VOFIZA-194329 format. One record per residue (C-alpha): x, y, z; residue in one letter. Coordinates in nm, 4 decimals, padded with zeros to 6 digits. Layout:
! VOFIZA-194329
          x          y          z   code
          X          Y          Z      A
...
//
This chain:
! VOFIZA-194329
          x          y          z   code
    00.0000    00.0000    00.0000      M
    00.1313    00.3480   -00.0896      R
    00.2138    00.5570    00.2167      A
   -00.0076    00.8619    00.2719      L
    00.0978    01.1782    00.4485      G
   -00.2334    01.2915    00.5958      I
   -00.2380    01.6698    00.6130      L
   -00.6052    01.7147    00.6919      G
   -00.9436    01.5431    00.6862      T
   -01.3003    01.6115    00.5769      A
   -01.4576    01.3367    00.7883      V
   -01.6221    01.5673    01.0416      S
   -01.7547    01.7956    00.7658      L
   -01.9051    01.5023    00.5765      L
   -02.0728    01.3824    00.8955      A
   -02.2345    01.7254    00.9467      L
   -02.3677    01.7234    00.5906      V
   -02.5085    01.3730    00.6274      A
   -02.6947    01.4612    00.9474      C
   -02.8283    01.8035    00.8391      S
   -03.1891    01.8725    00.7330      S
   -03.4056    02.1632    00.6179      A
   -03.4954    02.2413    00.9812      T
   -03.1388    02.2506    01.1093      S
   -03.0263    02.5623    01.2891      A
   -02.8038    02.7895    01.0807      P
   -02.4303    02.7493    01.1279      V
   -02.2306    03.0653    01.1840      S
   -01.9060    03.1272    00.9958      A
   -01.7095    03.0696    01.3145      G
   -01.8629    02.7229    01.3568      D
   -01.7838    02.5956    01.0072      Q
   -01.5417    02.3064    00.9711      A
   -01.2071    02.3861    00.8101      P
   -01.1607    02.3047    00.4447      E
   -01.0320    01.9565    00.3696      A
   -00.6688    01.9246    00.2697      V
   -00.5843    01.6623    00.0119      Q
   -00.3823    01.3620    00.1160      E
   -00.0297    01.3497   -00.0236      V
    00.1041    01.0186   -00.1548      A
    00.4652    00.9419   -00.0693      T
    00.7221    00.6953   -00.1987      S
    00.7535    00.3746    00.0066      P
    01.1279    00.3898   -00.0629      F
    01.2085    00.7514    00.0316      T
    00.9129    00.8937    00.2231      G
    00.9121    01.1908   -00.0170      L
    00.6062    01.3004   -00.2185      P
    00.5366    01.0762   -00.5170      Q
    00.1887    01.1020   -00.6723      P
    00.1624    00.7562   -00.8282      T
    00.3381    00.4192   -00.8060      P
    00.6253    00.3767   -01.0523      S
    00.8146    00.0777   -01.1940      P
    01.1310   -00.0331   -01.0154      V
    01.4741   -00.0553   -01.1757      L
    01.7727   -00.2014   -00.9880      I
    02.1181   -00.1355   -01.1337      V
    02.4519   -00.2928   -01.0369      K
    02.7370   -00.0414   -01.0218      L
    03.1104   -00.0602   -00.9741      D
    03.2402    00.0787   -00.6455      N
    03.6155    00.1145   -00.6855      T
    03.7933    00.4476   -00.7138      R
    03.8029    00.3917   -01.0905      N
    03.4218    00.4102   -01.0968      A
    03.4058    00.7668   -00.9738      Q
    03.2376    00.9936   -01.0443      P
    02.9184    00.7873   -01.0589      H
    02.6445    00.8900   -01.2995      A
    02.2843    00.8842   -01.1798      G
    02.3562    00.7525   -00.8303      L
    02.2279    01.0701   -00.6633      K
    01.8827    01.0020   -00.8118      E
    01.8518    00.6514   -00.6626      A
    01.5862    00.5973   -00.3978      D
    01.7897    00.3301   -00.2171      I
    02.1595    00.2483   -00.2415      V
    02.2756   -00.0961   -00.1248      Y
    02.6432   -00.1629   -00.0583      L
    02.7518   -00.5288   -00.0673      E
    03.0816   -00.7186   -00.0466      E
    03.2097   -00.9245   -00.3409      V
    03.5365   -01.1088   -00.4109      E
    03.8673   -01.0051   -00.2549      Y
    03.7034   -00.7743   -00.0018      G
    03.5890   -00.5096   -00.2491      I
    03.2319   -00.3779   -00.2687      T
    02.9660   -00.3216   -00.5321      R
    02.6501   -00.1105   -00.5379      I
    02.2908   -00.2093   -00.6119      A
    02.1018    00.1152   -00.6798      A
    01.7204    00.1094   -00.6652      V
    01.5306    00.3586   -00.8849      Y
    01.1612    00.4358   -00.8985      S
    01.0815    00.7986   -00.8105      S
    01.3325    00.9256   -01.0692      T
    01.5064    00.7175   -01.3356      V
    01.8066    00.8897   -01.4995      P
    01.8957    00.8544   -01.8653      A
    02.2614    00.7908   -01.7726      R
    02.3503    00.5437   -01.4962      I
    02.6891    00.3887   -01.4386      G
    02.9485    00.2614   -01.4603      P
    02.7832   -00.0799   -01.4691      M
    02.9212   -00.4060   -01.3305      R
    02.8090   -00.7666   -01.3030      S
    02.5559   -00.9327   -01.0739      A
    02.6310   -01.1540   -00.7738      R
    02.4469   -01.4234   -00.5789      I
    02.3538   -01.1802   -00.2981      T
    02.1428   -00.9914   -00.5541      D
    01.9058   -01.2859   -00.6025      I
    01.7669   -01.2646   -00.2481      D
    01.8012   -00.8886   -00.2229      L
    01.5931   -00.8080   -00.5311      T
    01.3087   -01.0499   -00.4494      A
    01.1560   -00.8161   -00.1904      Q
    01.0840   -00.5687   -00.4735      F
    00.8675   -00.8184   -00.6608      G
    00.9756   -00.8355   -01.0239      S
    01.2012   -00.5331   -01.0702      P
    01.3866   -00.4627   -01.3901      A
    01.7445   -00.5710   -01.3155      F
    02.0323   -00.4151   -01.5067      A
    02.3843   -00.5571   -01.4803      F
    02.6792   -00.5890   -01.7128      S
    02.6935   -00.9692   -01.7039      G
    02.7310   -01.2686   -01.4772      V
    02.9455   -01.5786   -01.4743      Q
    02.7988   -01.8616   -01.6803      R
    02.7394   -02.0832   -01.3778      K
    02.5038   -01.8245   -01.2257      M
    02.2734   -01.7703   -01.5227      W
    02.0301   -02.0406   -01.4048      P
    01.9923   -01.8548   -01.0730      A
    01.9208   -01.5292   -01.2577      I
    01.6705   -01.7001   -01.4868      N
    01.4925   -01.8651   -01.1941      A
    01.4741   -01.5432   -00.9891      S
    01.1916   -01.2891   -00.9791      T
    01.3804   -01.0175   -01.1717      V
    01.3073   -00.8957   -01.5233      V
    01.6428   -00.9257   -01.6969      D
    01.7343   -00.6050   -01.8835      V
    02.1074   -00.6766   -01.8988      S
    02.2990   -00.6494   -02.2297      P
    02.2321   -01.0208   -02.2691      N
    01.8711   -00.9226   -02.3468      K
    01.8780   -00.5473   -02.4065      D
    02.2166   -00.4464   -02.5485      A
    02.0746   -00.1472   -02.7402      A
    02.0205    00.0529   -02.4207      N
    02.3844    00.0308   -02.3079      Y
    02.6752    00.2354   -02.4367      A
    03.0505    00.2662   -02.3779      R
    03.1824    00.6070   -02.2774      D
    03.5126    00.6295   -02.4660      R
    03.6345    00.9095   -02.2372      T
    03.6592    00.6533   -01.9574      R
    03.8798    00.3486   -01.9232      R
    03.7277    00.0008   -01.9673      A
    03.5779   -00.1820   -01.7893      P
    03.4632    00.1265   -01.5957      Y
    03.2838    00.2876   -01.8887      N
    02.9571    00.1009   -01.9512      L
    02.6451    00.3165   -01.8971      F
    02.2714    00.2493   -01.9076      L
    01.9748    00.4493   -02.0339      D
    01.7389    00.3866   -01.7407      G
    01.4019    00.4889   -01.8907      P
    01.4775    00.2921   -02.2079      A
    01.5611   -00.0184   -02.0037      A
    01.2295    00.0100   -01.8181      L
    01.0449    00.0486   -02.1486      A
    01.2140   -00.2679   -02.2737      F
    01.1189   -00.4755   -01.9670      G
    00.7877   -00.6601   -01.9547      T
    00.5930   -00.7188   -01.6343      G
    00.8099   -00.4929   -01.4177      V
    00.6743   -00.4419   -01.0647      S
    00.5702   -00.1021   -00.9331      L
    00.7229    00.0296   -00.6134      D
    00.5659   -00.1331   -00.3101      R
    00.5605   -00.1180    00.0674      D
    00.8759   -00.2657    00.2212      L
    00.7513   -00.2092    00.5744      G
    00.9540    00.1092    00.6169      W
    00.8263    00.4171    00.7975      T
    00.9483    00.7755    00.7664      F
    00.9367    01.0814    00.9898      A
    01.0834    01.4281    00.9543      A
    01.1786    01.4357    01.3221      E
    01.4229    01.1877    01.4746      A
    01.2840    00.9590    01.7470      P
    01.3854    01.0098    02.1066      T
    01.6839    00.8199    02.2378      G
    01.9750    00.7089    02.0312      G
    02.3369    00.8084    02.0825      T
    02.4865    01.1333    01.9606      V
    02.7816    01.0769    01.7256      N
    02.9183    01.1974    01.3953      T
    02.8635    00.8832    01.1871      G
    03.0241    00.5460    01.1258      A
    03.3010    00.3773    00.9334      T
    03.3328    00.0204    00.8107      M
    03.6157   -00.1675    00.6450      R
    03.6625   -00.4664    00.4228      W
    04.0017   -00.6094    00.3291      S
    04.0215   -00.3968    00.0113      E
    03.7488   -00.1365    00.0613      A
    03.6005    00.1061    00.3105      S
    03.2941    00.3238    00.3583      A
    03.2439    00.6189    00.5883      E
    02.9340    00.8274    00.6594      F
    02.9883    01.1585    00.8409      T
    02.7032    01.3787    00.9598      Y
    02.6901    01.7346    00.8292      D
    02.4725    01.9488    01.0615      P
    02.4480    02.2235    00.7993      A
    02.2616    01.9987    00.5548      T
    02.1224    01.7337    00.7891      G
    02.2751    01.4705    00.5603      Q
    02.5572    01.2174    00.5857      Y
    02.8515    01.2841    00.3578      R
    02.9688    00.9630    00.1893      V
    03.3304    00.8498    00.1530      R
    03.4085    00.5270   -00.0274      M
    03.7481    00.3612   -00.0425      N
    03.9167    00.6513    00.1304      G
    03.7931    00.9349   -00.0909      V
    03.4759    01.1483   -00.1019      P
    03.2098    00.9860   -00.3178      A
    03.1750    01.2056   -00.6257      R
    02.8801    01.2565   -00.8574      A
    02.8967    01.3274   -01.2279      E
    02.5965    01.5606   -01.2061      E
    02.7469    01.8185   -00.9682      D
    03.0327    01.8901   -00.7310      A
    02.8357    01.8223   -00.4117      D
    02.9050    01.4509   -00.4188      G
    02.7003    01.1742   -00.2616      Q
    02.5063    01.2084    00.0626      S
    02.2488    01.0044    00.2528      A
    01.9436    01.1007    00.4576      S
    01.9505    00.7733    00.6510      T
    02.2241    00.5108    00.6762      V
    02.1150    00.1577    00.7689      I
    02.4030   -00.0721    00.8610      I
    02.2400   -00.4146    00.8369      Q
    02.4475   -00.6834    01.0098      N
    02.4118   -01.0049    00.8111      V
    02.5419   -01.3580    00.8194      T
    02.7882   -01.3921    00.5336      Q
    02.9014   -01.7272    00.3989      T
    03.1085   -01.8590    00.1100      A
    02.9038   -01.9369   -00.2010      S
    02.9403   -02.1892   -00.4813      A
    03.0647   -01.9139   -00.7138      Y
    03.4258   -01.8188   -00.7892      F
    03.5728   -01.5667   -01.0305      D
    03.8345   -01.6516   -01.2936      K
    04.1147   -01.5906   -01.0470      G
    03.9663   -01.8266   -00.7888      G
    03.8200   -01.5585   -00.5639      G
    03.5054   -01.6729   -00.3842      N
    03.1880   -01.4651   -00.3979      T
    03.0448   -01.4197   -00.0470      P
    02.6703   -01.4586    00.0043      H
    02.5099   -01.2008    00.2343      A
    02.1956   -01.3548    00.3832      Q
    01.9226   -01.0898    00.3775      T
    01.6365   -01.3280    00.4586      I
    01.5978   -01.3933    00.8317      G
    01.6581   -01.1578    01.1223      A
    01.9408   -00.9766    01.2939      G
    02.0645   -00.6474    01.4319      T
    02.1302   -00.3160    01.2616      A
    02.2529    00.0335    01.3363      T
    02.0569    00.3248    01.1938      V
    02.2157    00.6681    01.1525      L
    02.0019    00.9774    01.1155      R
    02.0252    01.3401    01.2266      D
    02.3577    01.2924    01.4026      G
    02.2415    00.9992    01.6170      R
    02.2760    00.6227    01.6022      S
    02.0025    00.3763    01.6954      Y
    02.0453    00.0068    01.7698      Q
    01.7568   -00.1811    01.6085      V
    01.6552   -00.5222    01.4821      R
    01.5750   -00.6208    01.1240      W
    01.3383   -00.8948    01.0101      S
    01.2511   -01.0466    00.6739      R
    01.0728   -01.3822    00.7128      P
    01.0595   -01.4794    00.3438      T
    01.2108   -01.3688    00.0139      A
    00.8848   -01.1987   -00.0866      A
    00.8697   -00.9926    00.2327      D
    01.0160   -00.6484    00.2808      G
    01.2782   -00.5870    00.5490      T
    01.1399   -00.4180    00.8594      T
    01.3492   -00.2378    01.1194      F
    01.2213   -00.2069    01.4754      T
    01.3382   -00.0306    01.7899      M
    01.3819   -00.1898    02.1335      A
    01.0138   -00.1391    02.2226      D
    00.9007   -00.3096    01.9017      G
    00.7929    00.0102    01.7269      S
    00.9117    00.0799    01.3703      P
    01.2353    00.2727    01.3360      M
    01.1432    00.5856    01.1372      P
    01.3870    00.6778    00.8623      F
    01.4538    01.0356    00.7554      K
    01.2857    01.1091    00.4201      P
    01.5296    01.1149    00.1310      G
    01.7853    00.8778   -00.0167      Q
    01.8414    00.5679    00.1960      Q
    02.1780    00.3871    00.2094      W
    02.1823    00.0246    00.3276      V
    02.5179   -00.1400    00.3996      V
    02.5025   -00.5209    00.4057      L
    02.7808   -00.5774    00.6558      L
    02.9222   -00.9108    00.7692      N
    02.8262   -00.9298    01.1364      K
    03.1728   -01.0645    01.2123      Q
    03.3233   -00.7250    01.1207      T
    03.1017   -00.4628    01.2877      P
    03.1006   -00.0947    01.2004      A
    03.2868    00.1552    01.4155      V
    03.0770    00.4496    01.5308      L
    03.2539    00.7821    01.5105      L
    03.2656    00.9814    01.8361      P
    03.0409    01.2786    01.8944      K
    03.2010    01.6138    01.8167      P
    03.4098    01.7702    02.0897      S
    03.2627    02.0913    02.2368      P
    03.4302    02.4152    02.1354      A
    03.6699    02.5420    02.4032      P
    03.5283    02.8162    02.6233      S
    03.6792    03.1629    02.6423      A
    03.8077    03.0839    02.9909      A
    03.9882    02.7699    02.8740      S
    04.1514    02.9628    02.5892      R
    04.2781    03.2411    02.8161      A
    04.6486    03.2236    02.9069      P
    04.7305    03.1061    03.2562      A
    04.8132    03.3832    03.5068      V
    05.1453    03.3350    03.6805      T
//
């Protein structure tokens, strides 16, 4: 069900009309009910206004330094970060509210994507390829394959970039190519402009893999988390502001070796996103310890606080880090208070 931001109601006014008759006493202007305010539909992925449901496109992106600046990543509703071979990471970007005409650079799919994408129904899934052994898993999954294997016409190489970091996708064209693509749907997420009570004040979090890192640092001026990936600020092709996140969800998952290896013998880890576990949510300069739950592949992933109530995310772009629970994130300390005038004054001898 599409989320509704209820700004007003006409229920009481309708009740008055239903009960009125020709003999009713006149109603003075001061007694009249206020005018009804129309309900505003919001995206189940971002909590921002979105009038109608839209088809879902999920795109696999490279996440090495060579991939920067990314194209179209700022327009994603949800950004997933997942580990692949050799301790590097890849991105699965979820689009629905806005679908850019240039997204990239593209990279290949992994086994974690099979479970991850199922909660979106039958999304269009764009990726640059997959090892031959994994094609049966792709074909048996719920995704609508819009990879170059099926839809090569909507991909193009950018010759100003070095291969293999130069393959880009026309998002709207890929959605037009796909058949039976699901519309955005409720994942069980809730959103609120104000942060909930509690939590711990800090400046963000950092996490490391053997050959990659990610850091999210709160910027009070914008109310967003600045994103650093692999030791450098995450850059965007569209503008100089770079990547930022409204909410950061660090989802601690069980990660196991899979049956898939790359050409060099590197094993692809499988992040298990079906089940339950713990998570850390960052928003508005605070961290919250929560629990996540996803009983089946078709279910969305819910996040609940200690009292069992839903953890409200800040409206905007959501970043979800699928992090091996054996290597937890490190929360950054809260900012030190500015020294007082008295502490700055020279000692009197």
